[in-house]
N, C-alpha and C positions, 0 to 999 in steps of 0.2 A: 628423215622421219622414222621414228621407232614405233613399232606396234607391239604391245605386250599381248601375248596369247596365253590362254589357259593351257597348261600341259598336264595331262594326267597319265601316269604310268600304269598301264593295265595290270602289271604284276601286283600293284597295291590293292586292287579291288575286284579283279575278275577271278572267279573260281575256275580251277582246272577241270574239275568234274562236278556233276550235280550233287554228289555226296559231300563235297567239301563244305566246311562252315563258312559263312559270310565273314569277310575280313572287316573289322571295325577299327578305325584309327583310335588309338587309346594312349593316354599318358599314364604311365605306371607309377608316377609319383604319388605315394600314399596320402600326402597332405592335400592333394587336389581332388575334387570330385566334379564330374562333368555337369552336374545339376546344382552345384552349391548355391549360386546366386538366385536362381528361381525358387529354390527351397527356402532360402533365408527371406526372400521377399514375401512369400506366403506366410511364413512365421511372423514377420513384422506386421503384415496386414491383420493377422489374427490377434496379435498382441495389442494393436491399436484399437481394434473393435472391442476386445475384452476390456480395455481400459475405459472406454466410454460406457460399456455395460455396467461396470462396477463403480462408476463415478457417482457416489452417493455422499456428498460432502457434509450434509446437515447431521449433527450429532444430537444436540438437545437444546431445549429452551429453558432459561432460568427466569421464572416468573415470580413476582412478589412485590415489585414496585407498584405504586398506585398512581403514578404519573409517568410521562415520557422520560426515558433515560437520556440525560444530557451530557454526562462525561464519565470516563472510566480511567482507572490507574492500575498499573501492574505492581505487584510486590517485588522488590529487587532481589530478595533472597529465596522466596518460596514460589515454586512454579504453580502450585495448586491454588494460590490465593489471588483474588482479584477484587478491586473495589469499584463501586459504581455510585454515581450521584444522580438524583432525579430532579424533576422540575418542581416538586413540592418540598424541597429542602431535605429530603431523606437520603441518608448514605447507607449502603449495604455492603457487607463484606461476605464474599462467596467462597465456598470450598468447591473447586472444580472437579475433584475426584469423586466427591459425594454428590455433586451437582445440587447443592442446597445452600441457603443463606445461613451463615453462622452468627451474624450480629447485625443489628439495625440501630442506627443513630438518627435522631431528629436534629440535624446539624444546623440548619439555617431556616430563616423565614423567606419564602420565595425560592427562586431557582438556586441550585448548586451550580455555579458557573465554571468551576474548575477544581481539580484535585491532583495531588501528586504525593508519592511516598518518599520518605527520607531515604538517603542512599544506604543506610544500615538496616532499614526495614523495621525499626522499633516504633516509628510513629508516622503519621501522615497529615497533610495539610489540606484544608478545604477553603474555598472562597465562595461567597454568595451574594445575592441581591441585597442583603441587609448590611452591606458595607463592612463586613468583618472578615478577618483571616483567622481561622481556628486551627490549632494543632491538637491532634487526638492520638491516644495510645493505640498501637496496633492490637495489643492484647485487650480482651474485654475487662470490665471492672471486676474487682473481687466481690465475694458474697457480702451484701449489705452496703456496698459502695454505690454511689450514684454515677450515672453516665455523664461525665463533665469533661470539657476540653482541658488540656494541660495549659495552653496559653490562648488568649483571645486578643487580637489587635483590632481596634476600632478605627476604620479609615474615614477619610472625608468624602470619597466618591465610591461608586460601585466598582468592584474588581471583576474583570471578565475572564481572567486566566491566571494560572500559577504554574511555576515549574521549579524544581529543586536542583541545586548544584550537584554534580555527580560525585564529588569528593569532599566538599567542605560544608560547614553548617551555615549555608547561605541559600536563600531562595529569592526568586524574582516574581513580582506580580505585575499585571498590566490592567489598565483601565483608561483613565485620562492620560496617564504617562506610564513609563516602565520604572518601577521602584525595585531596588535591590536591598534586601533586608538581611541583617544578622539575626539568627534565631534568638539571641539573648536580649535584643533591644526591641522597643515598641515604636521606634521611628526609623524610617529607611536610612541606610548608609548613604545612598545616593539616588537621585531621580534623574532619569534620562528622557528627554522629549525632543521631537523634531517635527514641527507642525502642531496643529491644534485639534486633531481628531482622535476619536476613541480607538484604542488598540485592542484587538480581539484575541490575540494569542501571543505567547512568548515561550521560547524554547531554548534551553542550554545545549551547547554542542557537547556530545558525549566524549569526544577525543580532545579537542582544544577547549578545555572546560571553561575558559574565561570568555569564550565567545557566546553571544546570544543573538537570536533572530526573532523579529516580531512582525506581525501583520496588522496594518491599520485600515480603518474603513475609508480612508481617502486614497485607496488603491496602492498604497506603499508597502514594500517589504523593506524593513530597516534592520541593519546589522549593527550590533554594539560590541564594544570591547570593555569588559568589566574594569580593566586597569586604567582606562581613560575616563574622563568625566564627560566626554561628548560622543555622539554616535559616529560610526565609521563611514558608512555609505548607505544609500537606499536606491532601490529600483522601483519605478512607477510603471504599473501595467495598465492595460485598457480597462480591466474590471477588477473588482475587489478580491483580495485573497483572504480566504477564511482561516486557514491555518497552515503551518509548515512543519516539516519533520526532517531532522538531520540524519544523514547516512551514518550508521554506527561503525562503518569500516573505512570510509573515505572522509577525511577531516573537513574538507571544504565544500562538500556536496550536500545540497538540501533539495527537497521537493516541496513545492507549494501547491495547495489545493485552491482552485480559483472558481469564481462565480460563472465564468464563461464556458463551463462544462469540461475544461481541460485541466491537466496537471502539468506543471513545469519543473523540470529538474535543472537547477542552476549550479554552476561552480562559482563560489563567492568571489573568486579572483577575477572572473570575467563575466560581469553581470550584463554586458551589452546585449547578449543573446543567450537564451537557455541552451543547455547541452542537449535536451530532448523535450519535445512536446508530446504528452501522452493524451490521446484523444479516443474516447469511446463512450463516455457517459453522455446522457441526453438531458441532464439537468445539473444544477450547481453541485460542485463537489464540496462536502462539508468537513471531511476529516481524512487524514492520511497517516499511516504508520509503517515504518520499515520492518522487514524481517531482521533477525539478529545476524544473518549472514551478509546483509547489505546488498544482496543481489536482486531482491524483489521488494515491492511495497504493496500495501493494500489500501484501497480508497473507499470511502463511504459517501453516498450521494443522495440528493433529494429525489432522485428517480426511483427510489425503493430497491436499489441493488448495491451489491458489494463487488468490487472488481480487484483482481490481482494483476499487477503489471510487472514484467521484468524491467529492471532499471534501464537497459539499453534498447528497449523496444518501444515503439510508439503506440502499440495496441495491446489490449489486455490478453492474458492467456486464459483467464477464467472469469466467469461471472456467476455470482450466487444470488438467488432470490427465492422467496416463498410467496404463496398467495396472501398470507396474512401480514407480511412485513410491510410497514409503512416507511416514511422517510427515515433513512438511516443517519443518525446524528453523530455517532462516535464509533470508532473502530480501533482494535488493538491486536497486534500479532504477538503471541506468547513467546517467552524467552527460550523455549526449547525448539522453536521453528516448526512446530507440528500443528498448532491450532490458531484459529482466528476468532476473536470475539467481536460482536457488533451490538450496539445498543440503539434502539429505534423508538419512534414516536408512540408505538402502541404498548409501551411499558415492559417489553421483553428484552432480555439479553440472549443472543443466540450464539451457540458454539459450533464452529465449522472446522472441517479438516483443511489444512493449508494445501495438501495434495489430495484432490477429490477422490482418486481411486486407490489411495494407499490403504493397505490392510493393517488394522490396528492390532496390538497384542504381540505375543512372542512368535517369532518366525523360525521355522525349522531351517537348518543349513541348506537343504535342497530348495526350499521356497526362496530363500535369499538369492541363491545362485540363479534360479530360474528368472527371478525379477530383474537381477542385474543383466542377465543375458537378453531378456526382452527389451530392457531399456536401451542397451547398446544397439539392438536391431532397429528400434524405432529411431534412434539418432542417425543410423547409417542410411535409412531409407526415408528420412523425414521430408525430403523435397519431391518425392514421387507424388504425382497429382492425386491419386486415389487415397494414399495414406494421409497426405496433407489435408484433404477435404474432410476425412473422417475425424482426424485429430482436432481440427478447428471448429467443427460443427457444435453449436450450442442452441438449445431451445430457450427462447426469450419470451417474457410476457408480451401480450399483444400491444400494450401501450408503448413499451420500449421499442419493439420491432417497428411499429408505425412511425415513431419519432425518428428512428435511425434512417428510415427510408426518406422521410420528409427532409431531414437535414442533409442527406446526400444530394437530393434534388436542388436544395438551396445552395449548397456548396458548389455544385456543378454550374448553376446559373451565374453565381458570382465570378467563377473562373472564366466562363464564356464571355461575360460582360467585360471583364478586364482585358481579355485577349482582343476583343473587338475594339475597345478603346485604344489599346496599344497599336493596333493595326491602322487605325484611322487618325493617329496623332503624329506629331513630328518625331522623327527617330531620336531616341535618347531622352525624350521629355517625360516618359513614364517608365522609370526603371523597374526591374523585376525585384520584388521584395520577398525574401524567403519566408516560409511559414514560421520559422523561429523568431524572426525579427518583427513580424506583423503585430505581435501582441505587446511589445515593449514600447512605452512612451518615452521614457528618459531614465538615465542613470545619474544620480547626484552624489558627489563625493565631498 
């Protein structure tokens, strides 16, 4: 048996006389400092606290609509231009740098159900409750000219959504079925249908541009290939999907906003289970849009809040809300990755920062260096309990806070019930179903 004993050499620490200086063990390597980690921890803590102090994401409110904002579209070439459509048939074009409306069009009778800009940015399309598809010039009319659409297509049923091809003069509308149109023709090139229910949203893939995705009210997400005359495959979920958005960086990945308060990120090659389930909203999710980097997406919900989710995380990193904001119907992430726009029931479009504590304007080199240093410190110490608690803390409206609490209790009760059932039933008769697979009913090819 070996016993290790502490051995201290008195010559290392005992003074020969009272006048001798105390000997301190010291590493003379100039790159090492004895208090380096404690110092950096304190700096990281201060940086995290300051980030929360300066987190003021709300920038401005664009008001001018006389009814709830129902849809929005980004200009493909101009960062400062955004289009919005309201429930009274009015379309407005906004200049974000001046934060004012530069043009107003009475486009439809009834709701503007959807809008999209042409890939070159010279014109845009709108669809409404009056069964028409209209193409408008992006530039205003000349002096003396009347505000009239370039083309008007009169359909047989109400169109509920529209999206333009990313490279060709082709656009798709949805309603009773998915129609693919050539801009020069007044009848669709082809009509795609699978089932007999109304389709609420259709989106072109930005990378594999011949692929489309659509959401129907019979709980289906259907994928189409423009080169074929039949749909590819569909996945049926437990509840209805309101809209979907393709990842601009990963060709086969899309995120669906569902009525069951969750968002589901799918890989279209493996629809049997979603890649990730994003849970935080406490009411139906109405819209979703990706950041241009493809690393994050923003979601709008009926619970009067906007949340930002990292693609690979199940919970949101940020939640935006104001006292006056009502049900958020539409949301867009600007093409420079800096701002978020959301349109809501109470006739306002709100402009937010994508990074809540980011300083806007020109930064001095020293400021940039300090920000990068602080960011690295926060990443280094992000798992320390104190820093993690401060970084994650968000103030929520009382209604959302109470609903989160209530849903947590319900979820725990369901889990407990399932465990008890499994405990008291025949072994293997109640298999464990993962959270990802719980919400999928079937995949049809």
